[in-house]
C-alpha positions in Angstrom: 106.9 102.8 133.5 104.7 106.1 133.0 102.9 104.5 130.3 102.4 101.4 132.6 101.0 103.6 135.2 98.8 105.4 132.7 97.3 102.2 131.6 96.7 100.9 135.2 95.1 103.8 135.9 92.8 103.2 132.8 91.9 99.6 133.6 90.8 100.9 137.2 88.5 103.6 135.8 86.9 101.7 133.5 86.4 98.6 135.6 84.4 101.1 138.0 81.9 101.8 134.8 78.4 100.3 135.5 76.0 101.6 133.5 73.5 100.0 130.7 74.6 102.4 128.2 78.4 101.8 128.6 80.2 98.5 127.2 81.4 96.7 130.3 85.2 96.1 130.7 85.5 92.4 131.1 89.5 91.5 131.5 93.1 93.0 130.6 95.6 90.6 129.3 99.0 92.5 130.2 101.2 90.2 127.9 99.2 89.7 124.8 100.5 88.8 121.2 99.5 90.4 118.1 100.0 88.9 114.9 99.8 91.2 112.1 98.7 90.3 108.6 102.1 89.2 107.4 102.7 86.9 110.2 105.0 89.4 112.7 103.9 89.3 116.2 104.6 91.9 118.7 103.8 91.9 122.6 100.9 94.4 123.3 98.2 95.0 126.2 94.7 93.7 125.0 91.2 94.6 126.8 88.1 92.6 126.6 84.9 94.3 126.4 81.4 93.0 126.7 80.1 91.8 123.2 77.8 94.1 121.7 75.0 91.7 120.3 73.5 94.3 117.9 76.9 95.9 116.9 77.8 99.6 117.3 76.2 102.7 116.4 78.1 103.3 113.5 77.3 99.9 111.9 73.7 100.2 112.6 73.7 103.6 111.0 75.6 102.5 107.9 73.0 99.5 107.5 70.0 101.9 107.8 70.6 105.5 107.0 70.0 108.3 108.4 68.1 108.3 111.6 64.7 110.3 112.5 64.9 113.1 114.9 63.3 110.6 117.7 66.1 108.0 117.3 68.8 110.7 117.4 67.4 112.1 120.5 67.1 108.7 121.9 70.7 107.8 121.4 71.9 111.3 122.3 70.2 110.8 125.7 71.9 107.5 126.3 75.0 108.9 125.3 75.0 111.8 127.8 73.9 109.3 130.6 76.9 107.2 130.0 79.3 110.2 129.8 78.0 111.5 133.1 78.5 108.5 134.8 82.2 108.4 133.5 82.5 111.8 134.5 81.3 110.8 137.9 83.7 108.0 138.4 86.7 110.3 136.9 85.9 113.1 139.3 85.5 111.0 142.3 89.2 109.5 141.3 90.6 113.5 141.5 89.1 114.1 144.7 
């Protein structure tokens, strides 16, 4: 039961995140069936997130190689802005 409450809190928190630099939470399936490669299945919880059309930062770095300092500065600024939004929401839930 404690694990379920923890996941419910996580869903509540990520549902509140609304920022251009954070992938949006779309839905949760509390009774999803996961099928392993060998065909066995098990029940789990599945989150549906916004589709990132350009992929993720790791894939972009893997395809382009090292970033210039200007590009790194831009991504770092976006990362910090997203973190600040998350932290603001997280702290508002505590107090």
